[in-house]
N, C-alpha and C positions, 0 to 999 in steps of 0.2 A: 460455863454460865456467862463468863465475860464475853464469849464469842456470840452467844445468843443475844446479849444486850446490845453488843455492836451492830449485830444484823438488824435488829429492831429499829435501832437509831438511824440506820442507813435507809430502811424502808419509810421511815417518817419523813426523812428529808425528800425522798422521791415523790411521796404523796404530797407534801407541801409545794414542791416544784410544779407538780400537775395541776394542783388547784390554782396556783398563780397564772399558769398558762390558759386554763379554762376561763378564769376571770377576766384575763386580758382579751381573750376572743370574744367574750360576751360583751365586753366594753366597746370593742372595735367594730362588731357586727352592725350596728345601726349606721355608723358613718360609712360603711362599705356598701351596703345594700340599699340605703335610702335613695342615693342618686339613681340608681338603676331603675327603682320603682318610679321615681319621679319623671323619667324620661318616657314611659309608656304612654302613648297618646290615648285619649278618651274618645270613644266613638260617639258622634253626635246622634241624638235621638229625640224625637219629639215627645213631650209628655202626654199623658191622657187627658182628654177632655173631662170637664166637671160632670158628675153624674148626679142627677136629682131624682132618680127613681123611675124615670120613663121606661116603659117595657121595651120600646124600640131601640134604646140606647144600650141595653145590657151587654149584647154580645160585642158591640164595638168597643165599650169601655173595658171589657175583660180583655180583649186582644190587645188594645193599646197598652194596658198595664203590663201584660206578659211580655210584650215585645221590648218595653222599657227596662224591665227587670232583667231581661236576658242579655240586654246590650250595656247597661250601665250599672247594674247593682249586684254582680257576680259575687263580690266579697261581703256583701251585707247580710246580716242575720235575719232569720225569719221574723223576729218580732218587729224589727225595724221596718221590714217590708211590709208587714200587715199594717203598721201605723202609716206608711207612706201611702198605700192604697187608700186607706180610710180618709186621708187628708184631701182626697178629690171626691169625696162623697159629700156633696154640698147641696143644700136647697130642698125645698119640698119635704115629703115624707121621709125621703132618704136620710135628712138631717137627724130626724128623731131616732131612725133606725140605728144610724151610727153611734149615737150617744148610748144606745141600750147595748150595742155590742162592745163598746169601750168599758162600759160599766161591768159587764160580764168578764171581760179580760182581766180587769183590774181585780176583781173578786176571786178570779181563778175558777169560775164556773163555766167558762165558755169552752166549747168543743173546737174553736177555731186555734190551731197550733201553727199552721203555714199559710201562705198566701193563697194556695190552691184551695185549702179548707174555706178561706174567706170568699173566694170566687164561687165556690159551690153554693155558699150561703146566700150570696147575692143573686145567683141564678134561681134558687129556690124561693127566694123572697119577691123578686121583682120580674123574673122571666115569664115567658109565656106558659099558661096553664097546659095548653096542648099545642106545643109548638110543632109536632109533626103534622097535625091536621092544617095549621096555617101554611106550612112549607108545601104540602101537596096543592092547596088552592092557589098559591102563588105560582107553582110550577105549571099548573093546567092552563093559565090564562097568559102566561109569558110568551111574548111573540118579538120577532126581530124588528119588524116595522121599518122606519127609517134609519135605524142605527146600522153601524157596521157589524159584521159578524163577530168582530173581536169583542165589541161591547155586549152583544148577546151572549156570547159565550161565558163572559164573566158573570153576567147577571144570572145565567142558568146554572152555573156552578154554585153561586151562593144560595139559589133557591132549592137546588137539589141536595145540598148538604143538610142532612137531618130530616129528609122528606121519606126515607124509606125506599125510595125508587132506585132500582139497579138493573143491570142486565139489559135485556131486550125492551122492557118497558121504559128505561130511561132513554134509550136510543129513539123510541117512537115519540116520546115528548119533546125531544130535541128536534127531530125532523118536523113535527108539527109546527113548531114555532118559527122555524127558518122561512125565508122568503121562497116562493115558489120556483124561481128560476134557478137558484142555487140548489134547491133540494132536487129538481129534476135533473140537473147536470150531473150531480153526485150520483143519483140512482141509476142514470143511463150510462154512466162510465164503463169502460171495459172491465175494470176491477173495483167494483163499488166498495165504500168502507162497510165493516161489519161490526165494530164495537163503537162505543161512545167517544173514545179518544181518537179514533181515526175519523169519525165524522166531524168532530170539533176541529182538529187539525187540518184537514183538507178543505172544510167549509171556509175557515179563515184564509187559506192560501188562495182558494178560488175567488174569494170576494175581493182580496187584495189585487189579484191579476185583473179582474173585470173592471175594477175602478181605475187602475193604471191604464187599461186599454181605452177606456172612455175618455180619460184625460187627454191622451194621445190623439184620439180622433177629433177631440174639440180644438186642440193645438194645430193639427194639420188641416182641418176644415176651415180654419180662418185665414189660411193662405190662398189668395185669389190668383188664377192663372190669366195673364193678359191675352186678349184675343184681338185681331185686327177688327177695325171698324167696318160697318156695313157699306159696301160700294167700292172698297179698296182691296187690291190683291197683292200680296206680298211676292215680289219677284227677286231673283238673285241680285239683280242689279240695283234694287231699291223698291220703295212703293210706287205703285202705279194706279193712276186714277181711272176709273171705268167710265163709260159714256153717259151714265145717268146721274153722275155726281161730279162734284169738283169743278174743273174749268170747262166741261162740256154740258152744262145745265142747258135746259130747253130755251130757245130764244136768244142765245148768245153763241157767237163763234169768233175764233181768232181771225186775224186778217189772213185772207188767202186760204181760209179752212173751211170746214163743213158747217152748214146750217141746217136745222131740222124744222121744217114748218109743214104742219098738217100731217104728212105721211112720211114718204121716203125722203132721205136726206139728199141735198143737192149743193153744188158748188156755189160760192158767193160771186164768182166772177174774177177773182184775183188769181186764179189758179192757171197753170199752164201744163202743157204736155199731153200725151195721148190719153191719159185718165180724164181730162176735161171733156174731150170729144165723146168718149164712152158714155159719160154721165148725161151729157146733153141729149144724146141720141135715146137714152133711156127715158128722158123726161119728155120725148117728143119734140125736141127743139129743132130738129132739121136732119137733113141727110137722109 
């Protein structure tokens, strides 16, 4: 009996020691983990714009809220996320709608339990009644025009999302909106693109190459090549003046040189040598 009591006393001391150790760890835990959490940098993210109930703002508002929650509110509970989203619902009919949602949440009669439930409710209340039809209409009139293919592709992707278009029909709509030069070059290529991804990627690359080529042509075309002036002939020994320009203009001759009057050239009289006699004979001057 005494041995049993002694064993129980020992176990009690062990339990008391373990309890003290656990208490010490719990007390020390905040001081050891808090600095590590404090050093984690926060990722910058733009808050969503204020939403006043306009139908054209629904998708942008929801996407902005989702992006901010994903980047900055990973440890925040659903109830706080819902309140945060509603804080950006301001103005117009959306202000009244927000008050009604908050009243339902407070009374416990609301079906909104997460931010995604709230996004669905916003879409149902303020979104397009027939969004697919609107997307189809937008896709059918979309054209590249004076924009780059990069810009056209981004607009096309936005309009195609939710339109119901896919496969060959989507490719044909994309081709229709492309500028004719790019569309023809891709269609006439040795291995033309076959799906929407290939058409978009290759159209973007071709447009970039064409714009770069035109920029280089403008730069090279601005450089003018120097040409010799009319009446001068470039010789290895330097520039040489022709008979009809420069020092040999009509009616003037250097001393002892040639002078042209009327028709054939003649000597001025200051010349000497056999050439003088030959010219005089050619003019009928004697001999």
